[in-house]
mmCIF file as Biopython writes it, N, C-alpha, C and O atoms, coordinates in Angstrom:
data_model
#
loop_
_atom_site.group_PDB
_atom_site.id
_atom_site.type_symbol
_atom_site.label_atom_id
_atom_site.label_alt_id
_atom_site.label_comp_id
_atom_site.label_asym_id
_atom_site.label_entity_id
_atom_site.label_seq_id
_atom_site.pdbx_PDB_ins_code
_atom_site.Cartn_x
_atom_site.Cartn_y
_atom_site.Cartn_z
_atom_site.occupancy
_atom_site.B_iso_or_equiv
_atom_site.auth_seq_id
_atom_site.auth_asym_id
_atom_site.pdbx_PDB_model_num
ATOM 1   N N  . UNK A ? 1  ? 0.831   -1.218 -0.106 1.0 0.0 1  A 1 
ATOM 2   C CA . UNK A ? 1  ? 0.009   -0.007 -0.047 1.0 0.0 1  A 1 
ATOM 3   C C  . UNK A ? 1  ? 0.815   1.322  -0.054 1.0 0.0 1  A 1 
ATOM 4   O O  . UNK A ? 1  ? 1.737   1.436  0.754  1.0 0.0 1  A 1 
ATOM 5   N N  . UNK A ? 2  ? 0.591   2.108  -0.720 1.0 0.0 2  A 1 
ATOM 6   C CA . UNK A ? 2  ? 1.359   3.505  -0.779 1.0 0.0 2  A 1 
ATOM 7   C C  . UNK A ? 2  ? 0.348   4.706  -0.629 1.0 0.0 2  A 1 
ATOM 8   O O  . UNK A ? 2  ? -0.833  4.612  -0.961 1.0 0.0 2  A 1 
ATOM 9   N N  . UNK A ? 3  ? 0.899   5.804  -0.117 1.0 0.0 3  A 1 
ATOM 10  C CA . UNK A ? 3  ? 0.329   7.087  0.364  1.0 0.0 3  A 1 
ATOM 11  C C  . UNK A ? 3  ? 0.441   8.128  -0.677 1.0 0.0 3  A 1 
ATOM 12  O O  . UNK A ? 3  ? 1.514   8.245  -1.269 1.0 0.0 3  A 1 
ATOM 13  N N  . UNK A ? 4  ? -0.609  8.938  -0.976 1.0 0.0 4  A 1 
ATOM 14  C CA . UNK A ? 4  ? -0.584  9.940  -1.720 1.0 0.0 4  A 1 
ATOM 15  C C  . UNK A ? 4  ? -1.263  11.124 -0.715 1.0 0.0 4  A 1 
ATOM 16  O O  . UNK A ? 4  ? -2.156  10.917 0.107  1.0 0.0 4  A 1 
ATOM 17  N N  . UNK A ? 5  ? -0.646  12.336 -0.980 1.0 0.0 5  A 1 
ATOM 18  C CA . UNK A ? 5  ? -1.185  13.465 -0.164 1.0 0.0 5  A 1 
ATOM 19  C C  . UNK A ? 5  ? -1.955  14.422 -1.174 1.0 0.0 5  A 1 
ATOM 20  O O  . UNK A ? 5  ? -1.342  15.038 -2.046 1.0 0.0 5  A 1 
ATOM 21  N N  . UNK A ? 6  ? -3.227  14.506 -1.020 1.0 0.0 6  A 1 
ATOM 22  C CA . UNK A ? 6  ? -4.141  15.124 -2.090 1.0 0.0 6  A 1 
ATOM 23  C C  . UNK A ? 6  ? -4.504  16.577 -1.467 1.0 0.0 6  A 1 
ATOM 24  O O  . UNK A ? 6  ? -5.069  16.732 -0.384 1.0 0.0 6  A 1 
ATOM 25  N N  . UNK A ? 7  ? -4.071  17.646 -2.363 1.0 0.0 7  A 1 
ATOM 26  C CA . UNK A ? 7  ? -4.114  18.991 -1.898 1.0 0.0 7  A 1 
ATOM 27  C C  . UNK A ? 7  ? -5.356  19.509 -2.787 1.0 0.0 7  A 1 
ATOM 28  O O  . UNK A ? 7  ? -5.273  20.702 -3.078 1.0 0.0 7  A 1 
ATOM 29  N N  . UNK A ? 8  ? -6.092  19.069 -3.102 1.0 0.0 8  A 1 
ATOM 30  C CA . UNK A ? 8  ? -7.295  19.239 -4.070 1.0 0.0 8  A 1 
ATOM 31  C C  . UNK A ? 8  ? -8.004  20.317 -3.246 1.0 0.0 8  A 1 
ATOM 32  O O  . UNK A ? 8  ? -8.370  21.302 -3.889 1.0 0.0 8  A 1 
ATOM 33  N N  . UNK A ? 9  ? -8.247  20.300 -1.990 1.0 0.0 9  A 1 
ATOM 34  C CA . UNK A ? 9  ? -9.045  21.180 -1.066 1.0 0.0 9  A 1 
ATOM 35  C C  . UNK A ? 9  ? -8.351  22.524 -1.022 1.0 0.0 9  A 1 
ATOM 36  O O  . UNK A ? 9  ? -8.968  23.575 -0.853 1.0 0.0 9  A 1 
ATOM 37  N N  . UNK A ? 10 ? -6.998  22.442 -1.187 1.0 0.0 10 A 1 
ATOM 38  C CA . UNK A ? 10 ? -6.135  23.875 -0.966 1.0 0.0 10 A 1 
ATOM 39  C C  . UNK A ? 10 ? -6.405  24.358 -2.432 1.0 0.0 10 A 1 
ATOM 40  O O  . UNK A ? 10 ? -6.755  25.538 -2.462 1.0 0.0 10 A 1 
ATOM 41  N N  . UNK A ? 11 ? -6.338  23.790 -3.570 1.0 0.0 11 A 1 
ATOM 42  C CA . UNK A ? 11 ? -6.394  24.237 -4.817 1.0 0.0 11 A 1 
ATOM 43  C C  . UNK A ? 11 ? -7.819  24.994 -4.991 1.0 0.0 11 A 1 
ATOM 44  O O  . UNK A ? 11 ? -7.942  26.104 -5.509 1.0 0.0 11 A 1 
ATOM 45  N N  . UNK A ? 12 ? -8.693  24.338 -4.556 1.0 0.0 12 A 1 
ATOM 46  C CA . UNK A ? 12 ? -10.185 24.907 -4.580 1.0 0.0 12 A 1 
ATOM 47  C C  . UNK A ? 12 ? -10.273 26.104 -3.808 1.0 0.0 12 A 1 
ATOM 48  O O  . UNK A ? 12 ? -10.795 27.139 -4.225 1.0 0.0 12 A 1 
ATOM 49  N N  . UNK A ? 13 ? -9.710  25.944 -2.566 1.0 0.0 13 A 1 
ATOM 50  C CA . UNK A ? 13 ? -9.784  27.213 -1.690 1.0 0.0 13 A 1 
ATOM 51  C C  . UNK A ? 13 ? -9.159  28.572 -2.513 1.0 0.0 13 A 1 
ATOM 52  O O  . UNK A ? 13 ? -9.666  29.693 -2.562 1.0 0.0 13 A 1 
ATOM 53  N N  . UNK A ? 14 ? -8.180  28.210 -3.000 1.0 0.0 14 A 1 
ATOM 54  C CA . UNK A ? 14 ? -7.393  29.297 -3.647 1.0 0.0 14 A 1 
ATOM 55  C C  . UNK A ? 14 ? -8.219  29.860 -4.777 1.0 0.0 14 A 1 
ATOM 56  O O  . UNK A ? 14 ? -8.073  31.041 -5.089 1.0 0.0 14 A 1 
ATOM 57  N N  . UNK A ? 15 ? -9.046  29.116 -5.384 1.0 0.0 15 A 1 
ATOM 58  C CA . UNK A ? 15 ? -9.823  29.591 -6.433 1.0 0.0 15 A 1 
ATOM 59  C C  . UNK A ? 15 ? -11.015 30.506 -6.004 1.0 0.0 15 A 1 
ATOM 60  O O  . UNK A ? 15 ? -11.507 31.450 -6.621 1.0 0.0 15 A 1 
ATOM 61  N N  . UNK A ? 16 ? -11.349 29.991 -4.800 1.0 0.0 16 A 1 
ATOM 62  C CA . UNK A ? 16 ? -12.633 30.781 -3.938 1.0 0.0 16 A 1 
ATOM 63  C C  . UNK A ? 16 ? -12.153 31.851 -3.810 1.0 0.0 16 A 1 
ATOM 64  O O  . UNK A ? 16 ? -12.825 32.852 -4.057 1.0 0.0 16 A 1 
ATOM 65  N N  . UNK A ? 17 ? -10.944 31.930 -3.416 1.0 0.0 17 A 1 
ATOM 66  C CA . UNK A ? 17 ? -10.303 33.176 -2.679 1.0 0.0 17 A 1 
ATOM 67  C C  . UNK A ? 17 ? -9.674  34.247 -3.805 1.0 0.0 17 A 1 
ATOM 68  O O  . UNK A ? 17 ? -9.207  35.359 -3.557 1.0 0.0 17 A 1 
ATOM 69  N N  . UNK A ? 18 ? -9.793  33.602 -5.107 1.0 0.0 18 A 1 
ATOM 70  C CA . UNK A ? 18 ? -9.164  34.262 -6.162 1.0 0.0 18 A 1 
ATOM 71  C C  . UNK A ? 18 ? -7.770  34.677 -5.924 1.0 0.0 18 A 1 
ATOM 72  O O  . UNK A ? 18 ? -7.309  35.807 -6.085 1.0 0.0 18 A 1 
ATOM 73  N N  . UNK A ? 19 ? -7.176  33.647 -5.530 1.0 0.0 19 A 1 
ATOM 74  C CA . UNK A ? 19 ? -5.489  33.683 -5.217 1.0 0.0 19 A 1 
ATOM 75  C C  . UNK A ? 19 ? -4.965  32.625 -6.349 1.0 0.0 19 A 1 
ATOM 76  O O  . UNK A ? 19 ? -5.548  31.606 -6.720 1.0 0.0 19 A 1 
ATOM 77  N N  . UNK A ? 20 ? -3.895  33.062 -6.732 1.0 0.0 20 A 1 
ATOM 78  C CA . UNK A ? 20 ? -3.226  32.121 -7.575 1.0 0.0 20 A 1 
ATOM 79  C C  . UNK A ? 20 ? -1.847  31.323 -6.810 1.0 0.0 20 A 1 
ATOM 80  O O  . UNK A ? 20 ? -1.324  31.880 -5.845 1.0 0.0 20 A 1 
ATOM 81  N N  . UNK A ? 21 ? -1.432  30.293 -7.200 1.0 0.0 21 A 1 
ATOM 82  C CA . UNK A ? 21 ? -0.576  29.704 -6.374 1.0 0.0 21 A 1 
ATOM 83  C C  . UNK A ? 21 ? 0.666   30.339 -6.033 1.0 0.0 21 A 1 
ATOM 84  O O  . UNK A ? 21 ? 1.213   30.134 -4.949 1.0 0.0 21 A 1 
ATOM 85  N N  . UNK A ? 22 ? 1.159   31.148 -6.966 1.0 0.0 22 A 1 
ATOM 86  C CA . UNK A ? 22 ? 2.246   32.238 -6.696 1.0 0.0 22 A 1 
ATOM 87  C C  . UNK A ? 22 ? 1.939   33.102 -5.565 1.0 0.0 22 A 1 
ATOM 88  O O  . UNK A ? 22 ? 2.839   33.392 -4.777 1.0 0.0 22 A 1 
ATOM 89  N N  . UNK A ? 23 ? 0.554   33.617 -5.382 1.0 0.0 23 A 1 
ATOM 90  C CA . UNK A ? 23 ? 0.144   34.315 -4.466 1.0 0.0 23 A 1 
ATOM 91  C C  . UNK A ? 23 ? 0.416   33.830 -3.047 1.0 0.0 23 A 1 
ATOM 92  O O  . UNK A ? 23 ? 0.994   34.509 -2.199 1.0 0.0 23 A 1 
ATOM 93  N N  . UNK A ? 24 ? -0.102  32.459 -2.840 1.0 0.0 24 A 1 
ATOM 94  C CA . UNK A ? 24 ? 0.181   31.860 -1.773 1.0 0.0 24 A 1 
ATOM 95  C C  . UNK A ? 24 ? 1.548   31.589 -1.507 1.0 0.0 24 A 1 
ATOM 96  O O  . UNK A ? 24 ? 1.932   31.731 -0.346 1.0 0.0 24 A 1 
ATOM 97  N N  . UNK A ? 25 ? 2.280   31.257 -2.303 1.0 0.0 25 A 1 
ATOM 98  C CA . UNK A ? 25 ? 3.870   31.076 -2.220 1.0 0.0 25 A 1 
ATOM 99  C C  . UNK A ? 25 ? 4.336   32.419 -1.572 1.0 0.0 25 A 1 
ATOM 100 O O  . UNK A ? 25 ? 4.886   32.426 -0.471 1.0 0.0 25 A 1 
ATOM 101 N N  . UNK A ? 26 ? 4.152   33.297 -2.127 1.0 0.0 26 A 1 
ATOM 102 C CA . UNK A ? 26 ? 4.645   34.752 -1.883 1.0 0.0 26 A 1 
ATOM 103 C C  . UNK A ? 26 ? 4.283   35.202 -0.383 1.0 0.0 26 A 1 
ATOM 104 O O  . UNK A ? 26 ? 5.067   35.809 0.346  1.0 0.0 26 A 1 
ATOM 105 N N  . UNK A ? 27 ? 2.988   34.818 -0.033 1.0 0.0 27 A 1 
ATOM 106 C CA . UNK A ? 27 ? 2.310   34.881 1.208  1.0 0.0 27 A 1 
ATOM 107 C C  . UNK A ? 27 ? 2.779   34.498 2.369  1.0 0.0 27 A 1 
ATOM 108 O O  . UNK A ? 27 ? 2.798   35.109 3.437  1.0 0.0 27 A 1 
ATOM 109 N N  . UNK A ? 28 ? 3.258   33.169 2.027  1.0 0.0 28 A 1 
ATOM 110 C CA . UNK A ? 28 ? 3.528   32.042 3.064  1.0 0.0 28 A 1 
ATOM 111 C C  . UNK A ? 28 ? 5.054   31.741 2.973  1.0 0.0 28 A 1 
ATOM 112 O O  . UNK A ? 28 ? 5.463   30.832 3.695  1.0 0.0 28 A 1 
ATOM 113 N N  . UNK A ? 29 ? 6.041   32.457 2.094  1.0 0.0 29 A 1 
ATOM 114 C CA . UNK A ? 29 ? 7.504   32.186 1.986  1.0 0.0 29 A 1 
ATOM 115 C C  . UNK A ? 29 ? 7.648   30.705 1.603  1.0 0.0 29 A 1 
ATOM 116 O O  . UNK A ? 29 ? 8.447   29.929 2.126  1.0 0.0 29 A 1 
ATOM 117 N N  . UNK A ? 30 ? 6.768   30.405 0.615  1.0 0.0 30 A 1 
ATOM 118 C CA . UNK A ? 30 ? 7.243   28.810 0.332  1.0 0.0 30 A 1 
ATOM 119 C C  . UNK A ? 30 ? 7.837   28.681 -0.937 1.0 0.0 30 A 1 
ATOM 120 O O  . UNK A ? 30 ? 7.428   29.421 -1.831 1.0 0.0 30 A 1 
ATOM 121 N N  . UNK A ? 31 ? 8.705   27.893 -1.165 1.0 0.0 31 A 1 
ATOM 122 C CA . UNK A ? 31 ? 9.663   28.009 -2.150 1.0 0.0 31 A 1 
ATOM 123 C C  . UNK A ? 31 ? 8.849   27.299 -3.298 1.0 0.0 31 A 1 
ATOM 124 O O  . UNK A ? 31 ? 7.830   26.640 -3.090 1.0 0.0 31 A 1 
ATOM 125 N N  . UNK A ? 32 ? 9.394   27.501 -4.483 1.0 0.0 32 A 1 
ATOM 126 C CA . UNK A ? 32 ? 8.868   27.004 -5.754 1.0 0.0 32 A 1 
ATOM 127 C C  . UNK A ? 32 ? 8.891   25.407 -5.754 1.0 0.0 32 A 1 
ATOM 128 O O  . UNK A ? 32 ? 8.019   24.686 -6.238 1.0 0.0 32 A 1 
ATOM 129 N N  . UNK A ? 33 ? 10.106  24.984 -5.092 1.0 0.0 33 A 1 
ATOM 130 C CA . UNK A ? 33 ? 10.219  23.465 -5.087 1.0 0.0 33 A 1 
ATOM 131 C C  . UNK A ? 33 ? 9.048   22.843 -4.202 1.0 0.0 33 A 1 
ATOM 132 O O  . UNK A ? 33 ? 8.378   21.875 -4.563 1.0 0.0 33 A 1 
ATOM 133 N N  . UNK A ? 34 ? 8.893   23.507 -3.025 1.0 0.0 34 A 1 
ATOM 134 C CA . UNK A ? 34 ? 7.660   22.817 -2.160 1.0 0.0 34 A 1 
ATOM 135 C C  . UNK A ? 34 ? 6.552   23.214 -3.043 1.0 0.0 34 A 1 
ATOM 136 O O  . UNK A ? 34 ? 5.674   22.364 -2.895 1.0 0.0 34 A 1 
ATOM 137 N N  . UNK A ? 35 ? 6.221   24.008 -3.798 1.0 0.0 35 A 1 
ATOM 138 C CA . UNK A ? 35 ? 4.914   24.174 -4.439 1.0 0.0 35 A 1 
ATOM 139 C C  . UNK A ? 35 ? 4.655   22.976 -5.623 1.0 0.0 35 A 1 
ATOM 140 O O  . UNK A ? 35 ? 3.583   22.578 -6.079 1.0 0.0 35 A 1 
ATOM 141 N N  . UNK A ? 36 ? 5.902   22.599 -5.912 1.0 0.0 36 A 1 
ATOM 142 C CA . UNK A ? 36 ? 5.896   21.589 -6.859 1.0 0.0 36 A 1 
ATOM 143 C C  . UNK A ? 36 ? 5.726   20.425 -6.219 1.0 0.0 36 A 1 
ATOM 144 O O  . UNK A ? 36 ? 5.006   19.604 -6.786 1.0 0.0 36 A 1 
ATOM 145 N N  . UNK A ? 37 ? 6.250   20.106 -5.070 1.0 0.0 37 A 1 
ATOM 146 C CA . UNK A ? 37 ? 5.953   18.835 -4.362 1.0 0.0 37 A 1 
ATOM 147 C C  . UNK A ? 37 ? 4.501   18.525 -4.169 1.0 0.0 37 A 1 
ATOM 148 O O  . UNK A ? 37 ? 3.999   17.428 -4.414 1.0 0.0 37 A 1 
ATOM 149 N N  . UNK A ? 38 ? 3.811   19.660 -3.674 1.0 0.0 38 A 1 
ATOM 150 C CA . UNK A ? 38 ? 2.231   19.676 -3.451 1.0 0.0 38 A 1 
ATOM 151 C C  . UNK A ? 38 ? 1.452   19.414 -4.762 1.0 0.0 38 A 1 
ATOM 152 O O  . UNK A ? 38 ? 0.416   18.750 -4.791 1.0 0.0 38 A 1 
ATOM 153 N N  . UNK A ? 39 ? 2.129   20.087 -6.037 1.0 0.0 39 A 1 
ATOM 154 C CA . UNK A ? 39 ? 1.400   19.654 -7.318 1.0 0.0 39 A 1 
ATOM 155 C C  . UNK A ? 39 ? 1.594   18.234 -7.620 1.0 0.0 39 A 1 
ATOM 156 O O  . UNK A ? 39 ? 0.861   17.750 -8.483 1.0 0.0 39 A 1 
ATOM 157 N N  . UNK A ? 40 ? 2.395   17.547 -7.093 1.0 0.0 40 A 1 
ATOM 158 C CA . UNK A ? 40 ? 2.938   16.104 -7.429 1.0 0.0 40 A 1 
ATOM 159 C C  . UNK A ? 40 ? 2.289   15.110 -6.310 1.0 0.0 40 A 1 
ATOM 160 O O  . UNK A ? 40 ? 2.568   13.920 -6.166 1.0 0.0 40 A 1 
ATOM 161 N N  . UNK A ? 41 ? 1.455   15.797 -5.633 1.0 0.0 41 A 1 
ATOM 162 C CA . UNK A ? 41 ? 0.819   14.945 -4.411 1.0 0.0 41 A 1 
ATOM 163 C C  . UNK A ? 41 ? 1.912   14.327 -3.417 1.0 0.0 41 A 1 
ATOM 164 O O  . UNK A ? 41 ? 1.665   13.299 -2.786 1.0 0.0 41 A 1 
ATOM 165 N N  . UNK A ? 42 ? 3.113   14.993 -3.311 1.0 0.0 42 A 1 
ATOM 166 C CA . UNK A ? 42 ? 4.096   14.807 -2.418 1.0 0.0 42 A 1 
ATOM 167 C C  . UNK A ? 42 ? 4.040   15.294 -1.101 1.0 0.0 42 A 1 
ATOM 168 O O  . UNK A ? 42 ? 3.444   16.357 -0.928 1.0 0.0 42 A 1 
ATOM 169 N N  . UNK A ? 43 ? 4.623   14.635 0.007  1.0 0.0 43 A 1 
ATOM 170 C CA . UNK A ? 43 ? 4.596   15.153 1.459  1.0 0.0 43 A 1 
ATOM 171 C C  . UNK A ? 43 ? 5.319   16.555 1.504  1.0 0.0 43 A 1 
ATOM 172 O O  . UNK A ? 43 ? 6.346   16.808 0.875  1.0 0.0 43 A 1 
ATOM 173 N N  . UNK A ? 44 ? 4.732   17.320 2.223  1.0 0.0 44 A 1 
ATOM 174 C CA . UNK A ? 44 ? 5.642   18.535 2.692  1.0 0.0 44 A 1 
ATOM 175 C C  . UNK A ? 44 ? 5.472   18.657 4.445  1.0 0.0 44 A 1 
ATOM 176 O O  . UNK A ? 44 ? 4.633   18.070 5.128  1.0 0.0 44 A 1 
ATOM 177 N N  . UNK A ? 45 ? 6.254   19.350 4.789  1.0 0.0 45 A 1 
ATOM 178 C CA . UNK A ? 45 ? 6.326   19.522 6.383  1.0 0.0 45 A 1 
ATOM 179 C C  . UNK A ? 45 ? 5.023   20.226 6.906  1.0 0.0 45 A 1 
ATOM 180 O O  . UNK A ? 45 ? 4.360   21.091 6.333  1.0 0.0 45 A 1 
ATOM 181 N N  . UNK A ? 46 ? 4.792   19.570 8.292  1.0 0.0 46 A 1 
ATOM 182 C CA . UNK A ? 46 ? 3.779   20.222 8.923  1.0 0.0 46 A 1 
ATOM 183 C C  . UNK A ? 46 ? 3.920   21.799 8.958  1.0 0.0 46 A 1 
ATOM 184 O O  . UNK A ? 46 ? 2.900   22.482 9.038  1.0 0.0 46 A 1 
ATOM 185 N N  . UNK A ? 47 ? 5.084   22.343 8.904  1.0 0.0 47 A 1 
ATOM 186 C CA . UNK A ? 47 ? 5.459   23.647 9.265  1.0 0.0 47 A 1 
ATOM 187 C C  . UNK A ? 47 ? 4.870   24.442 8.063  1.0 0.0 47 A 1 
ATOM 188 O O  . UNK A ? 47 ? 4.287   25.507 8.265  1.0 0.0 47 A 1 
ATOM 189 N N  . UNK A ? 48 ? 5.019   23.936 6.832  1.0 0.0 48 A 1 
ATOM 190 C CA . UNK A ? 48 ? 4.467   24.608 5.755  1.0 0.0 48 A 1 
ATOM 191 C C  . UNK A ? 48 ? 3.136   24.445 5.510  1.0 0.0 48 A 1 
ATOM 192 O O  . UNK A ? 48 ? 2.560   25.270 4.801  1.0 0.0 48 A 1 
ATOM 193 N N  . UNK A ? 49 ? 2.421   23.308 6.086  1.0 0.0 49 A 1 
ATOM 194 C CA . UNK A ? 49 ? 0.893   23.262 5.917  1.0 0.0 49 A 1 
ATOM 195 C C  . UNK A ? 49 ? 0.447   24.315 7.107  1.0 0.0 49 A 1 
ATOM 196 O O  . UNK A ? 49 ? -0.435  25.119 6.805  1.0 0.0 49 A 1 
ATOM 197 N N  . UNK A ? 50 ? 0.946   24.361 8.319  1.0 0.0 50 A 1 
ATOM 198 C CA . UNK A ? 50 ? 0.699   25.283 9.079  1.0 0.0 50 A 1 
ATOM 199 C C  . UNK A ? 50 ? 0.729   26.827 8.711  1.0 0.0 50 A 1 
ATOM 200 O O  . UNK A ? 50 ? -0.111  27.588 9.192  1.0 0.0 50 A 1 
ATOM 201 N N  . UNK A ? 51 ? 1.624   27.226 7.930  1.0 0.0 51 A 1 
ATOM 202 C CA . UNK A ? 51 ? 1.740   28.431 7.490  1.0 0.0 51 A 1 
ATOM 203 C C  . UNK A ? 51 ? 0.727   28.666 6.445  1.0 0.0 51 A 1 
ATOM 204 O O  . UNK A ? 51 ? 0.246   29.793 6.330  1.0 0.0 51 A 1 
ATOM 205 N N  . UNK A ? 52 ? 0.322   27.603 5.593  1.0 0.0 52 A 1 
ATOM 206 C CA . UNK A ? 52 ? -0.764  27.760 4.651  1.0 0.0 52 A 1 
ATOM 207 C C  . UNK A ? 52 ? -2.114  27.978 5.406  1.0 0.0 52 A 1 
ATOM 208 O O  . UNK A ? 52 ? -2.938  28.773 4.953  1.0 0.0 52 A 1 
ATOM 209 N N  . UNK A ? 53 ? -2.319  27.356 6.425  1.0 0.0 53 A 1 
ATOM 210 C CA . UNK A ? 53 ? -3.666  27.439 7.345  1.0 0.0 53 A 1 
ATOM 211 C C  . UNK A ? 53 ? -3.822  28.826 7.996  1.0 0.0 53 A 1 
ATOM 212 O O  . UNK A ? 53 ? -4.865  29.471 8.106  1.0 0.0 53 A 1 
ATOM 213 N N  . UNK A ? 54 ? -2.621  29.149 8.393  1.0 0.0 54 A 1 
ATOM 214 C CA . UNK A ? 54 ? -2.690  30.632 9.108  1.0 0.0 54 A 1 
ATOM 215 C C  . UNK A ? 54 ? -2.905  31.722 8.122  1.0 0.0 54 A 1 
ATOM 216 O O  . UNK A ? 54 ? -3.478  32.780 8.383  1.0 0.0 54 A 1 
ATOM 217 N N  . UNK A ? 55 ? -2.357  31.355 6.855  1.0 0.0 55 A 1 
ATOM 218 C CA . UNK A ? 55 ? -2.399  32.549 5.688  1.0 0.0 55 A 1 
ATOM 219 C C  . UNK A ? 55 ? -3.723  32.708 5.132  1.0 0.0 55 A 1 
ATOM 220 O O  . UNK A ? 55 ? -4.196  33.815 4.875  1.0 0.0 55 A 1 
ATOM 221 N N  . UNK A ? 56 ? -4.405  31.474 4.918  1.0 0.0 56 A 1 
ATOM 222 C CA . UNK A ? 56 ? -5.731  31.489 4.405  1.0 0.0 56 A 1 
ATOM 223 C C  . UNK A ? 56 ? -6.861  31.134 5.374  1.0 0.0 56 A 1 
ATOM 224 O O  . UNK A ? 56 ? -8.012  30.854 5.038  1.0 0.0 56 A 1 
ATOM 225 N N  . UNK A ? 57 ? -6.410  31.181 6.545  1.0 0.0 57 A 1 
ATOM 226 C CA . UNK A ? 57 ? -7.450  31.015 7.684  1.0 0.0 57 A 1 
ATOM 227 C C  . UNK A ? 57 ? -8.373  29.582 7.524  1.0 0.0 57 A 1 
ATOM 228 O O  . UNK A ? 57 ? -9.590  29.618 7.343  1.0 0.0 57 A 1 
ATOM 229 N N  . UNK A ? 58 ? -7.757  28.589 7.599  1.0 0.0 58 A 1 
ATOM 230 C CA . UNK A ? 58 ? -8.347  27.183 7.385  1.0 0.0 58 A 1 
ATOM 231 C C  . UNK A ? 58 ? -7.693  26.226 8.452  1.0 0.0 58 A 1 
ATOM 232 O O  . UNK A ? 58 ? -6.806  26.525 9.252  1.0 0.0 58 A 1 
ATOM 233 N N  . UNK A ? 59 ? -8.282  25.090 8.302  1.0 0.0 59 A 1 
ATOM 234 C CA . UNK A ? 59 ? -7.740  23.835 9.146  1.0 0.0 59 A 1 
ATOM 235 C C  . UNK A ? 59 ? -6.821  22.865 8.310  1.0 0.0 59 A 1 
ATOM 236 O O  . UNK A ? 59 ? -6.937  22.820 7.086  1.0 0.0 59 A 1 
ATOM 237 N N  . UNK A ? 60 ? -6.018  22.185 8.904  1.0 0.0 60 A 1 
ATOM 238 C CA . UNK A ? 60 ? -5.141  21.209 8.328  1.0 0.0 60 A 1 
ATOM 239 C C  . UNK A ? 60 ? -5.955  20.406 7.073  1.0 0.0 60 A 1 
ATOM 240 O O  . UNK A ? 60 ? -5.545  20.306 5.917  1.0 0.0 60 A 1 
ATOM 241 N N  . UNK A ? 61 ? -7.313  19.824 7.660  1.0 0.0 61 A 1 
ATOM 242 C CA . UNK A ? 61 ? -7.940  18.992 6.858  1.0 0.0 61 A 1 
ATOM 243 C C  . UNK A ? 61 ? -8.510  19.680 5.652  1.0 0.0 61 A 1 
ATOM 244 O O  . UNK A ? 61 ? -8.784  19.037 4.638  1.0 0.0 61 A 1 
ATOM 245 N N  . UNK A ? 62 ? -8.675  20.849 5.733  1.0 0.0 62 A 1 
ATOM 246 C CA . UNK A ? 62 ? -9.078  21.586 4.469  1.0 0.0 62 A 1 
ATOM 247 C C  . UNK A ? 62 ? -7.996  21.890 3.510  1.0 0.0 62 A 1 
ATOM 248 O O  . UNK A ? 62 ? -8.328  22.481 2.482  1.0 0.0 62 A 1 
ATOM 249 N N  . UNK A ? 63 ? -6.685  21.563 3.693  1.0 0.0 63 A 1 
ATOM 250 C CA . UNK A ? 63 ? -5.461  21.729 2.940  1.0 0.0 63 A 1 
ATOM 251 C C  . UNK A ? 63 ? -5.305  20.351 2.172  1.0 0.0 63 A 1 
ATOM 252 O O  . UNK A ? 63 ? -5.398  20.207 0.953  1.0 0.0 63 A 1 
ATOM 253 N N  . UNK A ? 64 ? -5.068  19.437 3.044  1.0 0.0 64 A 1 
ATOM 254 C CA . UNK A ? 64 ? -4.461  18.082 2.504  1.0 0.0 64 A 1 
ATOM 255 C C  . UNK A ? 64 ? -5.171  16.861 3.115  1.0 0.0 64 A 1 
ATOM 256 O O  . UNK A ? 64 ? -5.445  16.788 4.312  1.0 0.0 64 A 1 
ATOM 257 N N  . UNK A ? 65 ? -5.427  15.985 2.282  1.0 0.0 65 A 1 
ATOM 258 C CA . UNK A ? 65 ? -5.988  14.594 2.822  1.0 0.0 65 A 1 
ATOM 259 C C  . UNK A ? 65 ? -4.935  13.319 2.139  1.0 0.0 65 A 1 
ATOM 260 O O  . UNK A ? 65 ? -4.344  13.302 1.060  1.0 0.0 65 A 1 
ATOM 261 N N  . UNK A ? 66 ? -4.972  12.563 2.961  1.0 0.0 66 A 1 
ATOM 262 C CA . UNK A ? 66 ? -4.092  11.291 2.613  1.0 0.0 66 A 1 
ATOM 263 C C  . UNK A ? 66 ? -4.953  10.162 2.010  1.0 0.0 66 A 1 
ATOM 264 O O  . UNK A ? 66 ? -6.005  9.693  2.444  1.0 0.0 66 A 1 
ATOM 265 N N  . UNK A ? 67 ? -4.323  9.872  1.015  1.0 0.0 67 A 1 
ATOM 266 C CA . UNK A ? 67 ? -5.124  8.796  0.146  1.0 0.0 67 A 1 
ATOM 267 C C  . UNK A ? 67 ? -4.034  7.578  -0.012 1.0 0.0 67 A 1 
ATOM 268 O O  . UNK A ? 67 ? -2.875  7.614  -0.427 1.0 0.0 67 A 1 
ATOM 269 N N  . UNK A ? 68 ? -4.895  6.397  0.510  1.0 0.0 68 A 1 
ATOM 270 C CA . UNK A ? 68 ? -4.002  5.200  0.455  1.0 0.0 68 A 1 
ATOM 271 C C  . UNK A ? 68 ? -4.426  4.477  -0.784 1.0 0.0 68 A 1 
ATOM 272 O O  . UNK A ? 68 ? -5.607  4.263  -1.054 1.0 0.0 68 A 1 
ATOM 273 N N  . UNK A ? 69 ? -3.286  4.063  -1.620 1.0 0.0 69 A 1 
ATOM 274 C CA . UNK A ? 69 ? -3.584  3.225  -2.830 1.0 0.0 69 A 1 
ATOM 275 C C  . UNK A ? 69 ? -3.022  1.933  -2.847 1.0 0.0 69 A 1 
ATOM 276 O O  . UNK A ? 69 ? -1.954  1.641  -2.308 1.0 0.0 69 A 1 
ATOM 277 N N  . UNK A ? 70 ? -3.649  1.272  -3.382 1.0 0.0 70 A 1 
ATOM 278 C CA . UNK A ? 70 ? -2.988  -0.396 -3.617 1.0 0.0 70 A 1 
ATOM 279 C C  . UNK A ? 70 ? -1.811  -0.154 -4.484 1.0 0.0 70 A 1 
ATOM 280 O O  . UNK A ? 70 ? -1.894  0.770  -5.293 1.0 0.0 70 A 1 
ATOM 281 N N  . UNK A ? 71 ? -0.840  -0.785 -4.431 1.0 0.0 71 A 1 
ATOM 282 C CA . UNK A ? 71 ? 0.441   -0.714 -5.210 1.0 0.0 71 A 1 
ATOM 283 C C  . UNK A ? 71 ? 0.339   -1.836 -6.343 1.0 0.0 71 A 1 
ATOM 284 O O  . UNK A ? 71 ? 1.266   -1.999 -7.136 1.0 0.0 71 A 1 
#
């Protein structure tokens, strides 16, 4: 079994808030490499998730969900 990290909730919130991914990166000081990891459903640190939650006023579950897949 493998695990993916789904950030669809975050991407939808950005659309609702009329923010671009670059806007989020600038506001939270997230590198382009970290943004690329999230786009590829890779894990990022809890510190990054915390900064995102603080910046857009949401909870962790609004940003990322864990998806278990069969290999």
